[in-house]
TORDREN-558103 format. One record per residue (C-alpha): residue number from 1; residue in one letter; x, y, z. Coordinates in nm, 3 decimals, always signed. Example, Ala and Ser with C-alpha at 12.3 -4.5 7.8 and 13.67 -1.06 7.14 Angstrom:
2
[1 'A' [+1.230 -0.450 +0.780]]
[2 'S' [+1.367 -0.106 +0.714]]
//
This chain:
246
[1 'M' [+0.258 +20.059 +14.056]]
[2 'V' [+0.322 +19.710 +14.252]]
[3 'L' [+0.672 +19.686 +14.443]]
[4 'V' [+0.799 +19.306 +14.518]]
[5 'V' [+0.977 +19.273 +14.844]]
[6 'P' [+1.141 +18.960 +14.848]]
[7 'C' [+1.199 +18.778 +15.244]]
[8 'Y' [+1.350 +18.523 +15.338]]
[9 'N' [+1.414 +18.503 +15.752]]
[10 'E' [+1.344 +18.889 +15.765]]
[11 'A' [+1.118 +18.899 +16.047]]
[12 'A' [+1.412 +19.099 +16.265]]
[13 'R' [+1.477 +19.332 +15.989]]
[14 'L' [+1.093 +19.430 +15.842]]
[15 'D' [+1.012 +19.743 +15.936]]
[16 'P' [+0.635 +19.720 +15.906]]
[17 'S' [+0.596 +20.118 +15.999]]
[18 'A' [+0.774 +20.182 +15.687]]
[19 'F' [+0.564 +19.998 +15.457]]
[20 'R' [+0.249 +20.147 +15.621]]
[21 'A' [+0.391 +20.508 +15.577]]
[22 'T' [+0.486 +20.447 +15.192]]
[23 'F' [+0.085 +20.294 +15.142]]
[24 'G' [-0.034 +20.575 +15.342]]
[25 'S' [+0.096 +20.854 +15.188]]
[26 'S' [+0.054 +20.724 +14.832]]
[27 'R' [-0.232 +20.459 +14.750]]
[28 'A' [-0.094 +20.409 +14.400]]
[29 'V' [+0.194 +20.225 +14.531]]
[30 'R' [+0.142 +19.845 +14.594]]
[31 'F' [+0.361 +19.577 +14.777]]
[32 'C' [+0.370 +19.248 +14.685]]
[33 'F' [+0.557 +19.059 +14.955]]
[34 'V' [+0.681 +18.724 +14.863]]
[35 'N' [+0.758 +18.472 +15.159]]
[36 'D' [+1.055 +18.238 +15.010]]
[37 'G' [+1.036 +17.988 +15.251]]
[38 'S' [+1.141 +18.158 +15.591]]
[39 'R' [+1.195 +17.936 +15.864]]
[40 'D' [+1.125 +18.229 +16.144]]
[41 'G' [+0.859 +18.451 +16.202]]
[42 'T' [+0.878 +18.650 +15.862]]
[43 'L' [+0.530 +18.454 +15.744]]
[44 'D' [+0.350 +18.597 +16.056]]
[45 'V' [+0.529 +18.931 +16.000]]
[46 'L' [+0.416 +18.946 +15.657]]
[47 'R' [+0.060 +18.897 +15.690]]
[48 'R' [+0.019 +19.126 +15.959]]
[49 'I' [+0.153 +19.359 +15.732]]
[50 'C' [-0.107 +19.281 +15.457]]
[51 'S' [-0.381 +19.249 +15.682]]
[52 'E' [-0.362 +19.618 +15.795]]
[53 'T' [-0.513 +19.740 +15.379]]
[54 'S' [-0.785 +19.577 +15.263]]
[55 'E' [-0.710 +19.672 +14.936]]
[56 'G' [-0.309 +19.742 +14.962]]
[57 'H' [-0.026 +19.479 +14.992]]
[58 'F' [-0.079 +19.132 +14.915]]
[59 'L' [+0.181 +18.775 +14.978]]
[60 'V' [+0.265 +18.528 +14.778]]
[61 'D' [+0.409 +18.263 +14.990]]
[62 'L' [+0.642 +18.017 +14.790]]
[63 'P' [+0.668 +17.597 +14.905]]
[64 'G' [+1.011 +17.598 +15.054]]
[65 'N' [+1.291 +17.798 +14.987]]
[66 'R' [+1.393 +17.882 +14.627]]
[67 'G' [+1.630 +18.142 +14.596]]
[68 'K' [+1.625 +18.536 +14.570]]
[69 'A' [+1.612 +18.487 +14.211]]
[70 'E' [+1.287 +18.292 +14.179]]
[71 'A' [+1.111 +18.490 +14.443]]
[72 'V' [+1.179 +18.787 +14.269]]
[73 'R' [+1.048 +18.629 +13.944]]
[74 'Q' [+0.742 +18.488 +14.096]]
[75 'G' [+0.657 +18.798 +14.253]]
[76 'L' [+0.671 +19.035 +13.968]]
[77 'L' [+0.491 +18.752 +13.740]]
[78 'A' [+0.186 +18.805 +14.057]]
[79 'A' [+0.247 +19.182 +14.037]]
[80 'I' [+0.213 +19.210 +13.621]]
[81 'E' [-0.132 +19.035 +13.691]]
[82 'T' [-0.310 +19.295 +13.890]]
[83 'G' [-0.268 +19.495 +13.565]]
[84 'A' [-0.006 +19.739 +13.723]]
[85 'P' [+0.162 +19.951 +13.416]]
[86 'L' [+0.479 +19.960 +13.648]]
[87 'V' [+0.613 +19.649 +13.851]]
[88 'G' [+0.939 +19.647 +14.033]]
[89 'F' [+1.155 +19.500 +14.359]]
[90 'W' [+1.296 +19.618 +14.643]]
[91 'D' [+1.503 +19.476 +14.918]]
[92 'A' [+1.319 +19.424 +15.243]]
[93 'D' [+1.610 +19.539 +15.450]]
[94 'L' [+1.519 +19.901 +15.320]]
[95 'A' [+1.847 +19.969 +15.229]]
[96 'T' [+1.736 +20.153 +14.968]]
[97 'P' [+1.503 +20.389 +15.185]]
[98 'L' [+1.124 +20.385 +15.045]]
[99 'H' [+1.129 +20.731 +14.981]]
[100 'E' [+1.375 +20.681 +14.701]]
[101 'L' [+1.091 +20.528 +14.515]]
[102 'R' [+0.933 +20.885 +14.422]]
[103 'N' [+1.252 +20.928 +14.225]]
[104 'F' [+1.182 +20.636 +13.992]]
[105 'L' [+0.845 +20.720 +13.972]]
[106 'A' [+0.935 +21.064 +13.835]]
[107 'I' [+1.178 +20.962 +13.602]]
[108 'L' [+0.950 +20.729 +13.458]]
[109 'E' [+0.682 +20.929 +13.415]]
[110 'A' [+0.906 +21.213 +13.285]]
[111 'R' [+1.067 +20.961 +13.005]]
[112 'P' [+0.806 +20.766 +12.870]]
[113 'D' [+1.065 +20.594 +12.635]]
[114 'L' [+1.234 +20.431 +12.959]]
[115 'E' [+1.170 +20.077 +13.022]]
[116 'I' [+1.372 +20.014 +13.323]]
[117 'V' [+1.521 +20.212 +13.602]]
[118 'L' [+1.809 +20.081 +13.777]]
[119 'G' [+1.887 +20.206 +14.147]]
[120 'S' [+2.312 +20.317 +14.147]]
[121 'R' [+2.472 +20.336 +14.441]]
[122 'V' [+2.737 +20.600 +14.371]]
[123 'R' [+2.930 +20.813 +14.618]]
[124 'L' [+2.859 +21.231 +14.517]]
[125 'L' [+2.854 +21.541 +14.724]]
[126 'G' [+2.573 +21.571 +14.888]]
[127 'R' [+2.481 +21.215 +14.913]]
[128 'S' [+2.458 +20.920 +15.177]]
[129 'I' [+2.602 +20.647 +15.031]]
[130 'Q' [+2.721 +20.383 +15.335]]
[131 'R' [+2.888 +20.088 +15.191]]
[132 'S' [+3.180 +19.898 +15.371]]
[133 'P' [+3.526 +19.949 +15.166]]
[134 'V' [+3.542 +19.593 +15.119]]
[135 'R' [+3.211 +19.556 +14.969]]
[136 'H' [+3.251 +19.842 +14.784]]
[137 'Y' [+3.558 +19.709 +14.594]]
[138 'L' [+3.458 +19.419 +14.548]]
[139 'G' [+3.172 +19.542 +14.385]]
[140 'R' [+3.337 +19.777 +14.166]]
[141 'V' [+3.562 +19.448 +14.005]]
[142 'F' [+3.236 +19.262 +13.984]]
[143 'A' [+3.031 +19.573 +13.828]]
[144 'T' [+3.348 +19.630 +13.572]]
[145 'G' [+3.276 +19.202 +13.469]]
[146 'A' [+2.897 +19.272 +13.461]]
[147 'S' [+2.980 +19.554 +13.229]]
[148 'L' [+3.189 +19.393 +12.989]]
[149 'A' [+2.974 +19.074 +13.005]]
[150 'L' [+2.683 +19.278 +12.881]]
[151 'G' [+2.847 +19.507 +12.640]]
[152 'L' [+2.665 +19.792 +12.821]]
[153 'P' [+2.849 +20.069 +13.032]]
[154 'V' [+2.651 +19.995 +13.353]]
[155 'Y' [+2.782 +20.092 +13.697]]
[156 'D' [+2.579 +19.898 +13.952]]
[157 'T' [+2.385 +19.621 +13.826]]
[158 'Q' [+2.337 +19.478 +14.204]]
[159 'C' [+2.133 +19.729 +14.385]]
[160 'G' [+1.843 +19.563 +14.514]]
[161 'A' [+1.629 +19.852 +14.390]]
[162 'K' [+1.457 +19.841 +14.028]]
[163 'V' [+1.177 +19.937 +13.838]]
[164 'F' [+1.031 +19.828 +13.499]]
[165 'R' [+0.747 +19.947 +13.278]]
[166 'V' [+0.542 +19.667 +13.218]]
[167 'T' [+0.577 +19.573 +12.852]]
[168 'P' [+0.574 +19.239 +12.627]]
[169 'D' [+0.973 +19.259 +12.663]]
[170 'L' [+0.951 +19.221 +13.038]]
[171 'R' [+0.687 +18.895 +13.008]]
[172 'A' [+0.978 +18.764 +12.784]]
[173 'V' [+1.233 +18.816 +13.045]]
[174 'L' [+1.053 +18.656 +13.319]]
[175 'G' [+0.908 +18.389 +13.144]]
[176 'E' [+1.147 +18.114 +13.256]]
[177 'P' [+1.349 +18.073 +13.598]]
[178 'F' [+1.663 +18.238 +13.567]]
[179 'L' [+2.000 +18.032 +13.521]]
[180 'T' [+2.175 +18.206 +13.780]]
[181 'K' [+2.090 +18.213 +14.165]]
[182 'W' [+2.318 +18.500 +14.285]]
[183 'V' [+2.357 +18.774 +14.005]]
[184 'F' [+1.994 +18.734 +13.815]]
[185 'D' [+1.991 +19.121 +13.808]]
[186 'V' [+2.250 +19.129 +13.554]]
[187 'E' [+2.053 +18.811 +13.363]]
[188 'I' [+1.754 +19.021 +13.357]]
[189 'L' [+1.956 +19.288 +13.174]]
[190 'A' [+2.123 +19.014 +12.987]]
[191 'R' [+1.756 +18.892 +12.885]]
[192 'Y' [+1.613 +19.257 +12.791]]
[193 'L' [+1.899 +19.300 +12.553]]
[194 'R' [+1.827 +19.003 +12.372]]
[195 'C' [+1.486 +19.105 +12.340]]
[196 'R' [+1.573 +19.434 +12.184]]
[197 'R' [+1.873 +19.250 +11.958]]
[198 'A' [+1.582 +19.032 +11.806]]
[199 'E' [+1.399 +19.362 +11.745]]
[200 'G' [+1.642 +19.515 +11.570]]
[201 'D' [+1.634 +19.792 +11.869]]
[202 'S' [+1.903 +19.974 +12.086]]
[203 'A' [+1.844 +19.861 +12.464]]
[204 'A' [+2.064 +20.143 +12.588]]
[205 'E' [+1.845 +20.435 +12.531]]
[206 'R' [+1.538 +20.259 +12.714]]
[207 'L' [+1.758 +20.151 +13.059]]
[208 'Y' [+1.833 +20.474 +13.300]]
[209 'E' [+2.049 +20.443 +13.599]]
[210 'L' [+1.944 +20.663 +13.889]]
[211 'P' [+2.185 +20.775 +14.135]]
[212 'L' [+2.042 +20.712 +14.486]]
[213 'T' [+2.034 +21.011 +14.756]]
[214 'Q' [+2.064 +20.760 +15.037]]
[215 'W' [+2.176 +20.394 +15.083]]
[216 'T' [+2.303 +20.213 +15.362]]
[217 'D' [+2.462 +19.888 +15.450]]
[218 'V' [+2.210 +19.742 +15.664]]
[219 'P' [+2.366 +19.441 +15.948]]
[220 'G' [+2.253 +19.100 +15.876]]
[221 'S' [+2.323 +19.051 +15.497]]
[222 'K' [+2.290 +18.687 +15.370]]
[223 'V' [+2.602 +18.763 +15.123]]
[224 'S' [+2.964 +18.631 +15.196]]
[225 'A' [+3.296 +18.696 +15.047]]
[226 'W' [+3.222 +18.290 +14.888]]
[227 'D' [+2.919 +18.423 +14.707]]
[228 'F' [+3.136 +18.691 +14.540]]
[229 'V' [+3.351 +18.389 +14.359]]
[230 'R' [+3.017 +18.232 +14.263]]
[231 'S' [+2.908 +18.563 +14.124]]
[232 'G' [+3.193 +18.527 +13.909]]
[233 'V' [+3.121 +18.175 +13.786]]
[234 'E' [+2.743 +18.289 +13.704]]
[235 'L' [+2.840 +18.589 +13.511]]
[236 'V' [+3.054 +18.366 +13.278]]
[237 'R' [+2.724 +18.155 +13.226]]
[238 'I' [+2.533 +18.468 +13.131]]
[239 'W' [+2.798 +18.552 +12.874]]
[240 'L' [+2.790 +18.227 +12.735]]
[241 'A' [+2.415 +18.167 +12.740]]
[242 'Y' [+2.319 +18.525 +12.564]]
[243 'R' [+2.603 +18.670 +12.411]]
[244 'P' [+2.525 +18.784 +12.043]]
[245 'G' [+2.503 +18.481 +11.858]]
[246 'A' [+2.453 +18.198 +12.133]]
//
């Protein structure tokens, strides 16, 4: 599989050893790093990481800052072009540790009917989900809105760890730039639901939310309280654009 890692000014937070260890333990996993017009030393760090593996990691260097949504889309398109049967994206700060990836792959191997596995930050006994109370409760408000907009009982759309089976529907989902900048994760699901409706098939049975065993709120996040307001506006845009009959 190929895992896309979008990066914008991440030089101080990138952990090359973590990516090196994951590739060393499983050559079946490759990384596609997307440099989204970073202004710090991110590009140099990514080049060093990629140079360590002749047939492993590769780099997509976007001309200027295009935003995370487009960085992820371009990375996934590049990943699909490699012929990989599975692709996904993962936040560069590794708030979701890379060892969680094996659980995603195990689910997809055991369930060939599934096409999308979503990481979900659920605080359960025996799991380590470290999230600030403010972000947790704001996230629950947003998640409720996302669930209503999608008509889907999804718990966590915004976790930055997702894996997809490469299908014609996924190619259609990624065919055009996203309408939204902040909540493109919801738009991915909205586009996928639209594809399944057109085929007269249910999408819910092809989606799987995987509760993470570990997630940490890493300092230095670029998300602000104002972005929460923007996200609400974008959620309305998604509902208007992708609701049945639109």
